[in-house]
C-alpha positions, 0 to 999 in steps of 0.5 A: 528544509527538504533537499530535492531528490536527485534522479535515482541510480538504477540500484536504488530503483531496483531496491525500491521495486524489490522492497516497496513496489512488489509489496504494493503489488496486490490489491488486498495488501493495499486494502490492509494498508488503508484499513490500518491507516484508519486504526491499528487492528488485529488480524481477526479484525482485519479479516472481518472488516475486509471479508477475507479469510484470516490466513490470507490476511496473515500471509499479506501482513507477513509480507508487509511486515518483512518490507517494514511497511507495517509493524506489530505490537504483541500484547500477550497472545494478541498482535496488533498491526499498524502502519510503520510509516503513514506516508505510504498512504500519501504515496498510494493516494498520489498514485490513485490521482495519477491513475484517475487523471490518466483514465480521464485523458484516455477517455478524452482521447477515446471520445475525441477520436469517435467524433 
């Protein structure tokens, strides 16, 4: 049984913002998370698949790794990255639905206001 979440204290919200929200604050990092949700990948594969320079991918992965959103598995000289917790994709998908609904409401208000 899941225990319902209570309203968080400000300290928990500060930690959430510093640890998770700031890590999600870059669209390229969101792309990386979605790509890793499909399958674990090496930096070179992410760079190719996301059409992004390898140093940029490495920099974003370092942030995601520091925040424990991805983890790395070393195989000799190769490092493969994967999602540390696939629930982050559910969170992102929920945020996308909230955004779409908000844009639909805003569009409705704009259209109703022009009548």
